[in-house]
C-alpha positions as CSV (number, residue, x, y, z in Angstrom):
1,M,125.9,140.6,7.3
2,A,129.5,138.9,8.1
3,M,128.7,136.2,10.7
4,A,130.7,136.4,13.9
5,Q,134.0,134.1,14.3
6,P,134.4,132.2,16.8
7,K,136.1,133.4,20.0
8,R,137.5,130.1,21.3
9,P,140.9,129.5,20.5
10,Q,141.0,125.8,18.4
11,P,143.2,123.3,19.8
12,T,146.0,122.7,17.3
13,V,145.9,119.3,15.9
14,D,149.4,117.3,16.2
15,V,149.0,113.8,15.8
16,A,151.4,111.7,16.6
17,P,153.9,109.7,14.2
18,F,152.8,106.1,14.8
19,Y,149.2,104.5,14.7
20,W,147.9,101.0,15.7
21,Y,146.1,99.7,12.7
22,D,144.7,96.3,12.3
23,G,146.8,94.6,15.1
24,T,150.0,96.0,14.0
25,I,151.9,99.5,15.0
26,V,152.7,101.0,11.7
27,E,153.8,104.4,10.7
28,Q,151.1,107.5,9.1
29,A,152.5,107.4,5.7
30,D,151.6,103.7,5.6
31,V,148.0,104.1,6.4
32,E,146.2,104.7,3.3
33,I,141.7,105.5,3.1
34,H,140.4,103.9,-0.1
35,P,138.4,106.7,-1.6
36,F,135.1,104.2,-1.4
37,T,135.9,103.7,2.1
38,H,132.2,102.9,3.1
39,A,132.5,105.3,6.7
40,L,133.9,108.4,4.3
41,H,130.9,108.1,2.8
42,Y,128.0,107.1,5.3
43,G,129.7,108.1,8.9
44,S,129.3,104.1,9.6
45,G,132.1,104.1,11.9
46,V,132.1,103.9,15.4
47,F,134.7,105.7,18.0
48,E,136.2,106.5,21.7
49,G,137.7,109.7,23.3
50,I,140.2,108.9,25.9
51,R,142.7,110.3,27.9
52,A,146.1,109.8,29.5
53,Y,147.2,111.7,32.4
54,Q,150.7,112.1,33.8
55,T,150.6,111.2,37.5
56,E,152.8,110.4,40.3
57,N,153.7,107.0,39.4
58,G,154.0,108.0,35.3
59,L,151.1,107.9,32.6
60,T,148.6,106.2,33.2
61,V,145.0,105.9,31.0
62,F,141.9,106.7,32.4
63,R,138.9,104.8,32.3
64,L,140.6,102.6,29.8
65,K,138.4,99.2,30.2
66,D,135.3,101.1,30.2
67,H,136.5,103.0,27.2
68,M,137.1,100.0,25.5
69,E,133.9,98.0,26.7
70,R,131.8,100.7,25.1
71,F,133.4,100.4,21.8
72,L,133.0,97.5,21.7
73,R,129.1,97.8,22.4
74,S,128.9,100.5,19.7
75,A,130.8,98.4,17.3
76,E,128.0,95.5,17.8
77,T,125.3,97.9,17.3
78,Y,126.5,98.5,13.5
79,R,127.6,95.0,13.5
80,L,131.4,96.1,12.9
81,N,133.6,92.8,13.0
82,V,136.1,93.7,15.5
83,P,137.9,91.0,16.1
84,Y,139.8,92.2,19.3
85,S,139.0,91.2,23.1
86,V,138.9,94.3,25.3
87,A,141.9,93.5,26.7
88,H,143.7,93.6,23.7
89,L,142.1,96.9,22.3
90,C,143.5,98.1,26.1
91,D,147.3,96.8,25.6
92,A,146.8,98.3,21.8
93,V,146.1,101.9,23.8
94,V,149.2,101.4,25.6
95,R,151.3,100.2,23.0
96,T,150.5,103.2,20.6
97,I,151.1,105.4,23.7
98,R,154.3,104.2,24.4
99,S,155.8,103.9,20.5
100,N,154.7,107.5,20.2
101,R,157.0,108.6,23.1
102,I,154.2,111.0,24.2
103,G,153.3,112.7,27.4
104,E,149.4,113.3,28.8
105,C,147.6,112.8,25.3
106,Y,144.0,112.3,24.1
107,V,143.1,108.9,22.4
108,R,140.8,107.9,19.6
109,P,140.2,104.2,18.7
110,L,138.1,104.0,15.9
111,A,136.3,101.3,14.1
112,W,135.2,101.6,10.3
113,Y,133.7,100.1,7.2
114,G,136.4,100.3,4.3
115,A,136.3,99.7,1.0
116,G,134.2,97.1,-0.6
117,G,131.0,98.0,-1.7
118,L,128.5,101.0,-1.4
119,S,125.4,100.0,-0.5
120,L,123.5,100.4,3.3
121,A,124.3,97.2,4.6
122,P,127.9,97.4,4.8
123,Y,128.3,94.1,6.9
124,T,127.6,91.9,4.0
125,H,130.3,93.5,2.3
126,A,132.6,95.7,3.4
127,P,135.7,94.9,6.1
128,T,136.1,96.3,9.1
129,H,139.3,97.9,10.2
130,V,140.6,99.0,13.9
131,M,143.0,102.0,14.6
132,V,144.2,103.5,17.6
133,A,145.7,107.0,17.1
134,V,146.9,109.7,19.9
135,R,147.5,113.5,20.4
136,P,148.0,115.9,22.1
137,L,145.4,118.0,23.9
138,G,145.2,120.4,26.5
139,G,142.3,122.0,28.1
140,Y,139.5,121.7,25.3
141,F,138.1,125.1,26.6
142,S,140.8,126.6,28.1
143,G,142.2,129.7,26.4
144,G,144.9,129.5,29.0
145,E,142.4,130.1,31.9
146,E,143.4,127.0,34.5
147,R,139.3,126.7,35.8
148,P,137.9,127.8,32.1
149,T,134.1,128.7,32.5
150,V,132.2,128.8,29.4
151,R,129.3,130.3,27.8
152,L,126.4,128.0,26.3
153,T,123.5,128.8,23.9
154,V,120.6,126.9,22.9
155,S,120.7,125.5,19.3
156,S,118.1,125.7,17.0
157,W,119.2,122.1,16.0
158,Q,117.4,119.0,17.8
159,K,119.2,116.4,19.2
160,S,118.4,113.3,17.3
161,P,116.1,111.4,19.0
162,S,117.7,107.3,20.0
163,E,114.2,105.7,17.9
164,A,116.4,107.2,14.9
165,V,119.9,106.5,16.0
166,P,120.4,105.5,19.2
167,S,122.2,107.7,21.7
168,T,123.9,105.4,24.1
169,V,126.2,104.5,20.8
170,K,129.1,106.6,19.6
171,A,129.2,106.4,16.5
172,S,130.6,108.5,14.0
173,G,127.7,109.3,11.9
174,H,125.8,110.9,14.8
175,Y,128.3,113.6,15.0
176,A,127.0,114.8,11.8
177,N,123.9,116.6,14.0
178,S,126.9,117.8,16.8
179,V,128.6,119.3,14.2
180,L,125.9,121.8,13.0
181,A,124.9,122.5,16.8
182,M,128.8,123.4,17.7
183,S,129.3,125.0,14.2
184,E,126.1,127.3,14.8
185,A,127.0,128.0,18.5
186,N,130.6,129.2,17.6
187,A,129.5,131.3,14.3
188,R,127.1,132.9,17.3
189,G,130.4,133.4,19.4
190,Y,129.6,130.8,21.7
191,D,131.9,127.9,23.2
192,E,129.0,125.2,23.2
193,A,125.5,124.4,22.5
194,I,122.8,122.9,24.5
195,M,120.5,120.5,22.0
196,L,117.1,119.9,23.3
197,N,115.3,116.7,22.8
198,K,112.4,115.8,20.5
199,H,109.8,116.9,23.9
200,G,111.9,120.3,24.5
201,R,113.8,119.1,27.2
202,V,117.4,119.6,27.7
203,A,119.1,116.5,26.0
204,E,123.1,117.2,26.1
205,G,125.8,119.8,24.5
206,S,127.4,119.0,21.1
207,G,130.2,116.6,22.9
208,D,129.3,116.9,27.0
209,N,126.8,116.3,29.5
210,I,125.3,118.7,31.1
211,F,124.7,119.0,35.1
212,F,123.2,121.8,37.2
213,V,123.1,122.8,40.9
214,K,120.2,124.1,43.1
215,G,119.9,124.6,46.7
216,G,122.6,121.8,47.2
217,M,121.3,119.6,45.3
218,L,123.2,118.0,41.7
219,H,120.8,117.1,38.7
220,T,121.6,116.0,35.6
221,N,120.0,113.9,33.2
222,D,120.3,110.2,31.4
223,A,119.9,108.0,28.3
224,A,116.0,108.3,28.3
225,E,116.4,111.8,27.3
226,D,118.2,111.0,24.3
227,I,122.0,112.0,25.6
228,L,124.9,110.0,25.0
229,P,125.9,108.6,29.2
230,G,129.7,109.8,28.8
231,I,131.8,107.7,31.1
232,T,133.3,111.3,32.5
233,R,129.3,111.9,34.0
234,D,129.8,108.7,35.3
235,T,133.0,109.7,37.3
236,V,130.9,112.9,38.3
237,L,128.5,110.7,40.1
238,K,130.6,108.2,40.8
239,L,132.7,111.0,43.0
240,A,129.8,113.1,44.0
241,A,128.1,110.0,45.9
242,R,131.8,109.5,47.8
243,L,131.6,113.2,48.7
244,G,128.6,113.1,50.1
245,I,126.7,115.5,47.1
246,P,122.9,114.7,46.8
247,T,121.7,114.1,43.6
248,R,119.2,113.8,41.3
249,V,118.7,112.1,38.1
250,V,115.7,113.4,36.1
251,P,114.3,115.3,33.3
252,F,114.8,119.0,33.3
253,A,114.4,122.1,30.7
254,V,116.0,125.4,29.7
255,A,114.1,127.0,32.2
256,D,116.0,125.0,34.9
257,L,119.4,126.0,34.1
258,L,118.4,129.5,33.8
259,S,117.5,129.3,37.8
260,A,120.3,127.2,38.4
261,D,122.8,127.9,41.4
262,E,125.2,126.3,39.2
263,I,126.2,124.5,36.1
264,F,129.2,122.5,34.3
265,I,129.3,120.3,31.4
266,T,131.1,117.0,31.2
267,G,133.2,114.9,29.0
268,T,137.2,113.4,28.2
269,A,137.9,116.4,26.6
270,A,136.0,119.4,28.3
271,E,136.6,117.1,31.6
272,V,134.9,119.2,34.4
273,S,134.2,122.5,32.6
274,G,131.8,125.5,34.7
275,V,129.6,128.0,33.1
276,R,128.9,131.2,33.1
277,E,126.7,132.1,31.0
278,I,123.5,131.1,28.3
279,D,122.7,133.4,26.1
280,G,123.0,136.3,27.9
281,T,122.0,135.2,31.2
282,E,124.6,134.9,33.8
283,I,125.0,132.4,36.2
284,P,125.1,133.3,39.6
285,H,127.9,131.4,41.0
286,G,130.0,131.3,37.8
287,A,133.3,130.8,38.3
288,K,133.4,130.6,41.6
289,A,130.3,127.9,42.1
290,P,131.3,125.9,45.2
291,V,129.5,121.9,44.5
292,T,131.6,122.7,40.8
293,A,134.9,123.4,42.5
294,R,134.2,120.2,44.9
295,L,134.1,118.2,41.5
296,Q,136.4,120.0,39.2
297,Q,139.4,119.2,42.5
298,A,137.7,115.7,43.0
299,Y,138.1,115.0,39.1
300,D,141.5,115.9,38.9
301,E,142.7,114.0,42.1
302,A,140.8,111.0,40.1
303,V,142.1,111.3,36.7
304,R,145.9,112.1,38.1
305,G,145.5,108.6,40.3
306,K,145.5,110.3,43.5
307,S,141.9,109.1,44.4
308,P,140.6,105.8,46.4
309,E,139.3,104.8,42.4
310,A,142.8,105.2,40.9
311,A,143.4,101.3,40.9
312,E,140.2,100.6,39.3
313,W,140.5,103.9,37.1
314,C,144.0,104.5,35.9
315,T,146.0,101.8,33.4
316,P,149.5,102.3,33.9
317,V,151.9,103.3,30.6
C-alpha cells in the first residue's frame, strides 16, 4: 500500500550566491567538497540556525552572539579547531548577509572535518572548515497562514540519549535521529514528530522544543530530558517571565500534552507555532490559545526589535 504523502508545503531551497568560507567571502561555485570529506561520511560537523528580520532600524540578526557561543561550545565537544572568536564569527554572519544583498533570511554557520583520512578520530588528521551560508526562509509551517497551527504525531523513533550523543550539542550527525522521526511524521501526514526519551517521557520535536499550558501555567522540560535547549525556547522563557506568566520546567509525558489547554513548539525555523492536534486528539484552544497568542506576539516584537531586550538581542546588519 502506498504511503501517505506529506501535507505540509516544503520550503523552496534558494541559497544565496555568496558564502563566508574559511575567513573569506567567496562565490558558491568556488566552494568544493572533497569526496572523502570526513563530515560527508560520518556527520562530523556542528552548525547553527539563525534568522535575520526586518525592523524599524533595518535588518537585524536575532540573538546572534548566543548562537555563535553555542556554535563554539559544540565545536569544542567534537574537538573541531575553529580558529575564530565569537566576535569574528558574528562579523562573518553580518558580512555574508551584506554580500548577498538579501532581506529577511535564514543563516547557517557550519564547521566540519574535511578530507584527510577516514579514522574515527578526525581531530588527529582532518582539517576543520568553517562556512556561513544564507537563504530566504518564510514560515516553516505556515502554508500561507499568518498564525499556523500544526499537527503532531508521537514518533516510533526514540530521542537519542545524552549518554550516547550529548543533546546540548547541535551536531550534524545527531540529526540522523531527527530525519528518521520527521520523515515518519510526514509519511503519516503530520507536520512534526514528538520524540520520547529513554524513560518514555516527552523529549522534543525533530527540530524544536515543546511547551504546554495547563490552568494558566506554562510548562516545558530541560536538558535532563535529552533535549537541545533551544535559543528560541530560552527566549520564550525570558519573555514569559517578563509578562508574568507562571512557568514550571519539569519532565512531562504524552498524557500531559493530551490533557493540556494549549500546546506550542519553538525553534528558529518554527518560531512559536501553536499545536491543534496530536494523533487525532484535538487540543482544546487550538488556534485561539490565549497564552500562546501572548507569547507569539511578544516573540514577534522581540525579533523585530520592538521589545525591551532589543539592544541585547538584535545585531544590526
